[in-house]
N, C-alpha and C positions, 0 to 999 in steps of 0.2 A: 503494500499500499504506500503512496506517496505522500509525501509530508506536506504539511499546510503551510501557506504563506503568513509568517508571523512578523507584520509590520513593524511593530513595537521592538521586536529583537535586534532590526537591521538598520534603522533609521539614526542612531546615534552614529554607527560607524560611518555611514556614507556621508553625515553632515562633516565628520571630522575629516574624511577624505577630500570632500569637495572643497572644505575651508583649506585645508594643508596644499592643495594643488591651485588653489587661486583661480578656480574654474569660471567664477562669475565676475572677476576683474576686469574692465574694460581698458585695454592699452590706452594709454594717453596719447600715444602718437597714431593711434587711429584716424586714416583719412576722412573716411565718411561712414562712421558706426550707425547702426541702426538703433534709434533711441526709442525706446518702449518704457512707457510712464503710466503708473497708476494714480490718481490722484492721491495725494498722502493724506494718511489719517488724522484725524484729530485725537489727542490724547486723553480718550475718555476713560480709560482704565482696563479693558481688555477687547478683543477683536471680536466683532459680531459675524453673523452669516453674509451680511451685505459686503463686509471687508474680504470676507473669505472669496466670495464670488468675482468680485473686481480683481482681486490679485491673483486668482487662479488663472483669469483670462490673459493677463500681462506675462505671467510666469509661463504659460505654455506657450504664447507666441514668442516670448523671448529665447525660450529653450529651442523653439523648433527654428529659429533665425539664427541661432548660434550653431546648431547642428547644420545648417544649410550654407555655413562659411562666413556668415556676418561677423563682424566684430560689435557686439551687442550692448548698448549701455542700459542697464536695468537697475535704477537707484532708488532708495528709500530713505526717507525722512518722516520728520513730525511736526505737525501742525500745531504747535504747544503753547500758543498764546491763546487767550480767550475767557470769557466771563464764565463758562461751566466750572472751569479749574478753580475760580475764585470762589464761586459758590461752593463747590465742594470742599475746599478747603476751610471756609466759612463754619460749614455744618460738621467739619471732623476736628475743628479746632487746630488746624495747622495753616502751613503757609502754601500759597500757590505752587511755588517753585518745588518743593519737597512732594507734594501730591503728583504734580507733573511728571517728576523725574522718576517715579516708583510706576507710574503708569507706562512711561516709557520702557522702563526695563521689562514690565510683565508684557507688552505688546512686541517687543522685539523678540522676547522668548517665543510667544506664539507663533510669530511668522517664521521663525527658524524651524520650529517644531512640524510647522506645515510643509517644509521643504522648499519654501520659495527661493528663488536663486537671486540673491542682491548683491550689487556691489559694494557690500558695507564700508569700503574705505571711503565712499563719497557721503555717507549719512550726514544729514544736516538736521538742526533742532531749532526751530524758528525763536525759542526764548534764550538761545546762548546770545552773550552780548556780541561775540563776533560776528553772529548772524544779524541781529536787527540793529547793529552798527551802520549796515549798508540801507537797511530801511531808510533811517536816518540821514545818511548820505545821499539816497535818491531822492528823498523829499527835498533837501536843499537845492539840488540840481532842478528839481521840478519848479520849486519856489523862484529859483533864478529865472527860469525860462517862463515865467508869467503863468504855470500851470498850476499854481496855488493860490487861493483866496481864502480871506477871513473876513467873515461878513455876518451881519446880524440875519437871522432866518427863522421862519416858521419851521420847526422841526418836529419829528416823531419822537415823543419820549415813552420809555416803557417804564412805569411806575416801580415795577417788581425788579427789574434789572438795574433801574436808578442809571439809565444811559440813554443816549440818543440812538437811532435807528436810521440807516440809510432807507431810502423808498423802497428798495429790493428785499429788505429785511422785514417787510411789513406784510402779512400773509392776508388776504382777502376771503371771502367765503367760495369764491370760483378757484382757489388755490393757486391764483396768480400773484403778482407782486403788488405793492400798494401802487394806485393810481393816481397818487398825488391829491386824493380827496381825503376827507375825515372818514375814520374808522380803520378797522383792520386790527391784528392781534400781533403781537412780537412773535417773531420766527422761532424762538428757542424756548419761549415760557408759555406762550398763549395768552399773555394777559392784554387786553384792551389798550390800545394805544392812545397816548394823548398829543396835544399839540402844545409846544413851548416856542416862546422866542428867546433864543440864544446866540450868542458870538460863536461860531463854529468855523472849522478848517474844510475846506473842499478842495477836491483836485477837479479841474475844469475838463472833464470829460466830454462835455458838450462841444468842445473845440474839435474833436475828431467825429462828432455824429455821423456827418456825410460819408466820412471813408470807413467807419466803421459799418455803416448801413449797405453802403456800394460794395464793400469788401465781402459781403456774405454770398455773393453771386459767385465768386471764385472758390468757396469752401466746398468742393465736389466731394471731399471725403468726410464732411460732417453730416450728420442726420438731419433731414429737412425739417424734423420738429425743433431742434435746437435753434436752426437758422430763422425759422418762423417767429419763434420766442424771441429772438434777438430785434427782428425787424418790427414786432409788435411793441417791444419796450422802447425802442429808440423812437417808432412812432413818427415817422416822417411823414408830412401831410404838404402837398403843393397845393397852394390857392392865392386868397388875397386879403389884405388889408384893408378894411373899410373905415373911413373915418366919420364917427357922429361927434357933433358938438354938444357937451352936457355943461350946462352951468358956465358957458364961456371957454370950456376945455375941451380939447380935441381926445375923444376917445376911441382907440382902434379896435375893431372887432376882426377876428380872424373867421374866414369862411371858405370851404372847398366850393360852394355853389353860389358863386357872384350871380349867376342867371337868375336866382330867386331874391335879389336885393328890395325888389319893388313889393315882396310879400312881406318883409319886416314890418311886425304890429307892436313890437316893444325891443327894448335892449336889456340884456340881462347882464348883471355884473357878478363875480365871484365874490364870496365873504372877505377875501384877503384883498380886493383892488384897492388901489389908493383912493378913489373916489369915495368907495365905501368907508375906509379907515376916516376919512374927513368927516363924514356924515356922522359916524358914530360918536365922535367927540362931543357933538351938539344935541344929537337925536337919541334919546334913551331907547325908544322903539327900536332903532336899527343895531344900537348897540347890544340890545338882551337878544335880538336875533342872532348876530354874529357869534354872540357867547354861546347861545343853545346849539350852534351848529357846531361848534368847535368841541362840544362835550358830547356829542351823540356819535354812535356808529353807523346811522344810517338815516341821513335829513330827507332822502328821498326827493319828492317833488315840491318840497317847502321853498318858500320865497316869501317877501315883503316888499312891498311898492312903495318907493321912495316918493318924496315931493318935488323931485328933478323930472324934467322931460329931456329927450333927447332929438337934435334937429336930423330928420333924415336925409341923407347927403345927396339924394336924387330926386327926391319930392319936394324937399324943404318943410314936409310936414312935421308935426311933433307927436312923438309917440312916448309912452311911460318908460320911466327906468325902474328895473326891479334889481333885488338883492336874491341870487338863486344859489340854492345849494349845489344843482347840478353844473355849475359852470366853475370850473376848476381854477384856483389860485395861479398856478403855475403851468398850465397847458394853454399853447397858444397866447392870447394876449390877457386872459383873465375876462375877456367882455366878449359876448354873444349876439348877433343880432338874431332876434327870435323870427322864425321863419314857420309858423305852426300847419301851415297848408303843405310844407314839403322838406320837414324834417321831424324824426319819430319823437326825439326828445323835446323840442319845442312844442310840438302837439300836444304831447301828454302834460307840460305845463300850462299851456294855455287852457287846456281844458278844465285843470286844476283851480285855474284862477280867472276863468271865465274871461280870456281875452279873444279877440276876433282874429278870423282864419280866412285869409284872402289868398285865393288862387292865382298864381302867375306865371305857371307853365302847364301846359296840357299835353296829351298824349298826341303824338305826330299823326296817327292814323284815324283821330277822331274818335276814340274809343272812350268812354266814360270813366269816372274815377269814384271812389267812396268818399270824396269829400263832401261835407266837413267831419264825417265820422271817423275817416283815416286819412293820413297825409298820402300825397302822391309824391315819390321821392325818385322816380327815374327821370332821367333826361328827357326833353321834350321841345315844343315850341311855345315861345313866350307869348301872353297875354295880358293885358292891363299893366303894361311895363313901358308906357309913354312911348318915345320914339324907337324903343327895340322891340315892338310887338312884330309877331311873326318871324323872328329870328330862332334859328335851333339854338339849343342850350349851348352848345360847344362855340358857336359864332357869336353868341352874345356875351360870353364869359370874355372873349376877346377884345369885344366892341366896349363892354363896360369899363375894360382897363384903361382905355383911352381918356377916360375923367379923372381928374384930378383927385376925386373923392376916394380913388382905390388904387392900391399897387399890388403887383405881383409880391408874393410872400412865402416862405417856408415856415413850418413850426415844426417842433419835436416833442415827443411825450418826454424823452431822456433829460433828466435834470443833473447837474453836477453832483459828483460823488463826494457825500459827507463821511468824513473819516474821522471826526472826533468822537472819542468814546471817553466817558467820565468814570473810568473803571481803572485799577490797578494793573491789571495781569494783561499789558498791552506794550508795544513800542512806545516809550515817551516821544512825543513831537519835539523836535530839536528846535523849539523857539525860545526867545528871552524877551519879556514885556519890560520896557524901559520908558519911563515917564517922558524922558527927553528925544529918546531916539525911535519910540514906537516898537515895533516888533522886529526882532533881529535873530537871523538864523546864528546857529551854535555853528562857530568855526570847525571846520574838519578835524583838526588836531585835537579837538576836546570831544570829538566822538569816539565810541559811543557815550552818550548821556545813560547812564545804567539806572535802573530802578532803585529807590531805595529799601531798606528792610521793611518788610511787609509788617503792616499792624492794623488789626482789626478794627474796623471804623464804619459808621454809617456815612452814606454818601460817597464822594470820591475820595478814596485813600491818599491820594498824591496830593490834593488839596490841602490834606491835615499834614502832610510831612513838613512841616515848616522849616527845619533845618534845611532839607534838601531843595527845598523851593526857593530860598534865598539865595540868588547869587550875583554876578556882575554883568554889567552889560559888555558885549564883546566889543562895540565900537567905542563907547565913552568910557569905561570903567566904572561907571556910578552903580550903585546899588539898584538890582532889578529883581524880578521873579520869573522862574521857569513856567513855562507853559504846563499845565497840569492834566490836559487831556492825553489820552494815549490813542494810537491808531488803530481805526479798525483792522480786525485780524486778516481782511481780504486782501489788504497792502502786502502782507507776508506772503501771501500764496499766490500774487500775481506776478512774481519774478522768480520764485523758488527753483523751478526748472533750468532757470540760467544757473543758479549757484551750483548745482550739480555737476556742471560742466568743469568746474574749477574750483572747488569749495575750498581749498586751501590758498586761495589766490589771496596776496595781502594787499594789494594796490589798487584795488575795484572791487566792485561786488561780482565780477566774472571777468575772465579773459576774453576779450572781443574777439580776437583771431580765432579762438577755439569755438565762441559761440556762432560765428558767421560758417565755419565749416560744419558744425554739427545740427544747427536748426535748419528747418522747423523740426519739432518732435514728430517722429514717424507715426507712431500710433499713440494716443491719449486715451486711458480707460477712466471711466466715472460715470455719475449719475445725472441724469437729464435735468434733476432740480437744481443744479448749479448753472443753468443755461443763461439766465440774466444776473448772476451773481459774479463768480469766479470766472465763468468762460468770457463773459463780456470783458472783465476787467484784466484778463491777461491779454486780450487783444489790445486793449487802450494801451497797457504798461509797453508792449512790446513796440507799438508806434511812437509812443512819446519817447521811449528810449534810443529808438533808430533817429527820431528828431534831434536827440540831445547828442548825437554822433557815437552813440554807444554800441549800436548795432546796426547791420546791414540788412536785415530782414524785418518786415512788416507784420507777417503773420506767424504765430507762435507753433500751431499745430496743424499738420497734415491730413491725418486722419483721427477722427474721434469716433469712437465706440461707447455707447450707453449702455450700462448692464441694467438689466431689469430688476425686479424686487422677488426676494425669497418670501414666499408664504407659508404660514401653518394654519391650517383649519381656516383657509379662506382669506386671513388677516395678515398683515404684513408681520414677519416675525420680529419681535422685541421684547426687551426685559420687561416693559411696563405693561405689556399685554398678557404676560406670563405664558407667552407660546415660544420663548425662544430656545434654539437648541445650541448647546456648547460645541464649538468648530471641532472638538478634539472627542466629543463624545462617541463618534463611531469610528475614530481613527481619522488621523490626517489624509491618508492618501484615499481611502474610502470616500471621505468628504469632498476632496477634491475632485475625484472622479465623478462623483454624483452630480454636483453643481454644476460641472462643464459638459454632462450628458443630459440633463434634465430637458434644457431648452435652448432655443437661441440665444446668444447674450443679450439681445435687446428685450427679451420677452421675460415676464414675470413667471415663476413656476412654483407649483406646491410641494413642500417638503413632506415625503410619504417614507415610513420605514421599509415599505413594500421595494420601493425602487432604490432606497439606500443599500438593502441587501442585494439587489442586483448587482450594483456598483462592486460590493463586497466579492459576491461570487464571482464575478467577471475575473478579478486579480487571483482567485483562487484556480480558475480555469488556466489561466496563463502559467502560472506557476507549476501546475501538475502537468501540463503538456511538456514545458522544459525539463522538471525533474523526471519524469518518465524517460524521456529521450536521454538524458546525460547518465542516467542510471543503468543504460545499457540497451535501449529498445532495440528490439529485431529491425534490421534495414536491409535495403537491396542495394548493391552498388552498380548493377545493369539497369537502364531506363527501360520502361513500356511505353506503349502509346499514352494511356491516360496521364502519365506524368506531364506531358505537354501543358495540359489543363492547367495543373497547378503551378507549373513554372509561368505560364501567361498570366494567372491569376495573381500571381505576385506582384508582377509588374502591373496590372490594373489597379491592384490596391494601393500601390505607390503613387501612382497617377492619381486616384480618386483621394486619398488621405492628404496629400501634398496640396491639391485644390481646396480643399475644405480647410486645412490650416491658414491658406493665404486669404479666404475669405471670413475668417474666424467665426467658421460654423462648427464649432468643437463638438456639438450635439451629433453632428454627422460624421465627424472623426471616429467618437466611439462607436457608432453604428455601423461604421466600416470597420473598425477592428474587431468588434462582435461577429460580425458575419464572417470576416475573414479567419477567425480563431475557431467558428463552427466548421468551416470548410476543412480546415487543417486536421481537425479531429476528425472529421468524417473519412478524409483521404487515408490518415492513418489507420482507420480501423476496417477500410476497404479491403486492404492487404499490406503486406510489410512494405513501407513507404520507402521511396528511393531517396537515398541518404543526401544526395547534394541537393534535390529538390526541397526536400523537408527540411533540413537542416538551415538551408537559406531563409526558408519560411518562417522559421521560428526566430532567425538573426532579425530579419525585416521587421516582424511584428514586435520584437523587442525595442527596436529603434523607433517606430512609429508611434509607440505608447508612452516613450520615455518623455516627451514634454507635459504629459498630462500625469502620469504616474512614475515620477523619477526615482524614488527608492526602490519600486518592483522592478523598474527596468535596470537599474544598476545590480541588483541581485540576480535576476536573469542573465544579464550579460556576464556577470562573473563566473555563472553555473555553466554557460555555454564556452568558456574559458577563452574568451576573447581578450586581447591585449587592450590596456588604458581603461577608460571611464567612458560609458556610453553617451554621456553629457557631451563629451568631446568628440565622440565619433561623427564621422560624416553622414550626412543624410543619404538615406538608400536612393540609388537611380535606378530605372528601369533597364533592362537589358534588351529589351524589344521595343519596337514601335507600338505606342499604344494609343495614338491619336483618336482611334474610335473605340476606346474601352467601354464608353457607357453604350454605345449601340451593341456591342459585342455582350455585354452582361445582358441586357434588355432582350436579346435574341435566344439567349439561353433560358431566361427566366420564363418568358412567354411561352416559348416551346414546352417547357416543363409544365407549365399552367393548362396549355391546351392538351396534353396527353392526360392531365388528370382530370380535366374536365371530360373529354371521352370516356375514360373508364368509368366516370361517376354515372354519366348520362346512359351509358351502354349496361352498366352494372358488370363490369370486368373486373373482378376482385383479384385474380392473379393471371395476368396475360403472359401468353408465352413468347409473343415476338412484337416488338415495336419497331416499325418502320417509318424513316423520316426523310423525305422527299424535298431537295433544294431545288428552286425554280430553275427553267432554262435560261440562258444568258441573255436571248434575246428580250425578255422580260426587264432584266435590269437595264439594257440600254433604253428601252421605253420608258422605264420610271425615271431614268436620269433626264430624258427629255422633258417629261411632264414637270418635275421639280424646277428646271431651268426656265420654264416658259414663264412668261409676266402674265399677270392677271389680265383677262379678256382674250389671251390668244387663242388661235384654233389649235388647241391641243392635239385632237385628233388627226387634224391635217399635218401637224408637225411630227407626229408619231408615225403616221403611216407615208410619210415621203422617204423614210428609210427603208430602201429595197430589202435588207435584210430581215426588218421587222415584218414588211409589208408581203413578204414570201410565206408567212405564217396564215396568211388569208383570215378566215373569220374569227379564229381565235384571236389574232392579232387586233382586229376591228373591235371585237368586244373587250379586251383588256383595255384598249385606248379609250373606250367610252367610258370604262370604269374609272380610269385615272382621271380623265376629264371631270367626272363628276366630283372627285375628290378636290381637285384644283388645288388651291394653296395650304390644304391640310397634309400635304405629304412630308413625311419625317425622313432625315436622312437615313440611308442604309448602307450596309457593307457590301461589296462585291460578291458575286456568286460563289467564286472559289473561295473567298475568305469566310463565307457564311458555312460552306461545306467544310472548313478546315476546322473552325471553332466548333460545330456541332459534333463534329468526329471527335475532336480532344475532350468533348462533354458527354460523349456517350456513357462512359461509366456512371455518372450521374444518374442516368435514366436506369441503368441495370441495377445499382444499388437501391433505387428508390422502388421499382416496380418488380425487379427480380426477374426480368426477361432479358431475352436476347435482343439486341438493339442493333439494327442497320441504318448507316447515314448514307445517302447516295443522291446523285444529280438526277433529274427528271430526264425521261426520254420522251421524244415527241409523240411516239406511239403508245406512252404509258397513261392508262387511266388516271393516276395520280398528277400528272404533269399539268393537267388544266386546272387543278386545285392549288397548286403551289403558286405562291407570289413572293417577290423579293422580301427576305427577312420575315417570312412567313410561310415556312415550308407545310407540305401536305402531309399527314399522319395516317398511317395504317395500323390498328392493331388487332392482332388475332390472339 
């Protein structure tokens, strides 16, 4: 009886060997390495199944590319700053750094036990002063370049976390980011967000709005869902600014439908508009409304009419001015011309406040509308629009722009990135406040500005660190105070992939020459939830660094892979739901194999014990096969005809598995390996296997499984008495031309299915003979003519114009008509001789399954079966 594979017994040994040999170290002099990266983890205390799935994907691909001959960079580090560590430390009466360091040690051990192959010589930790020194250095460079602003602003405030949140860190009911209106909850703790007026630091990401938007078109290797999320978040809109006069002041309203301007029956202002702020100073009714909107999660269609009127720029008429919650403070201009007849939001607001609905666009085809009950929002022909009556919407928009009352304009949903955080555990913002000099950057020679010793306190701990806070102005030398806000931790992760390239570089955040050679990241794996946070920020940072002369690249990542969610009992697996499974509960290798085999990387999948058991048993199957072979299994040294099928199938499997690795379809890789393992076992039980073919099959199988199950593969490689390590072995290559491997496989599969169907229908339980008859050559020529024909071509005529086909008379005409009916649905086939060869090599499968004598031959024109045989659809006779 063969032994069982014991993962726990071998893992420490192979970990030691891999580390001793430095197999995962990427050479510093690699000209063009393959850069494979998983989003580095937040130091939360332990790995969860989402981590395992992410890192199993990158590890499998990195191992595959290393075996394929690439110099592979596959690093790991720690996203170590952040409020959760500060909260955890507070709860445990310790300090954030001690908690974070303990988490890192635990998580690094988890990663190593899982067998993930990282270049640990490049490990980075964002809470190390030698790392966040460069956060501060980059901040000062961005400040000098005019990409940093300090301004008073209405900001999102989480009262539980006691800090400001960027718009993208406020979650709304639809699951998206904050839309610059009131409402939403904190992305970390779920507390309802409030609005506060504070002086804050911003990175002016809006300077890159157009480039970030346009650049999405070229990101062919990114999921369309991520690109759409970024387009929506940037929210670029082309339209016009229309100027209304309100109380002697010009108020601009943005619209994408200038053709509807004559239908404006009111002007709506956002609660934060400067005109509204002035009104609120003297009008208690307005002030109370603005305050009520700021304190509610859903102000809906609420609004309040002011005592002001606006002069319509085209008609000269006066229309009422409202303060309306649905108008956003910082989207467009904060003012909306209300056109209830042609805009859904305006129509809903007008219905709520009994405002007039005036139609100024009608359908071109004369069909009716549902006005005034429902707005008509399509383009059409203008009516009741003065001199513009009768113009189509598109032409009217152009003509209306000729008037001084309107001008072309572009607006964005994107707002500048608010990076100030009123918390301790983050990068101190390297600025000094001086009464005489104002805000002054800390000089490079004084960086890093390190965090003081942690002291538990309410509010901002840095603001309470009086000794640390007091300093001298770098410009005038007079007493000054340090900035007490720390940076949003997304700053840390916006450039960390660059630090991996030269983690010990002392002169700059990274070595520019190395970065230019190695970027973009070839493959980046992480969750789609980061689409408008991290993934937008790294694109901004890369562009900003390029404009600072620090990079010659403007896009950071070539190919982005989003991994799906691991579910348990239909819900996302998590500790809070009590449905989490520890990554090592079923063994590291079984877990890796299962999470990669369960589904496409982008899809969610359900964790089930049954499927985990299947992954475990597959490992045991491979181990048993190799163990039996190396223990002295009987083999042959002379080849037999059926051995050619296995030799060919080895090459087909190499081609198929390689293609699936390249496409990140690891679930199909595992499926191919399982199928191949079953074939090897069946081949070995059919009769004593041919030593050359069978041993090659086992070695190829070992190599192909190595990226997914590295401990097992190393053990099998060692048992097969191969030199070196399988992790460093060259990727297997096909010995034969296998360009048609998918067609050949399908041919064998469908022919077997046809034989099964016939035996079932005719109820032949134990057939004596199976005859497989391959079509005549002229049918393949006819098939090729039909496939090459363009749609609408006279396929029958084209086929029958070939004299060698025409010579087959009525049979040829009937077959030509059959092909013409199928038209463009004809799939590629292998040539007749190749079909005969493939089926002859596979004859043993039929014999093994049905226990019958099998004959494979070409059709003869006089043969009754010749008329039934088609290319890649042989005729079958069973007796």
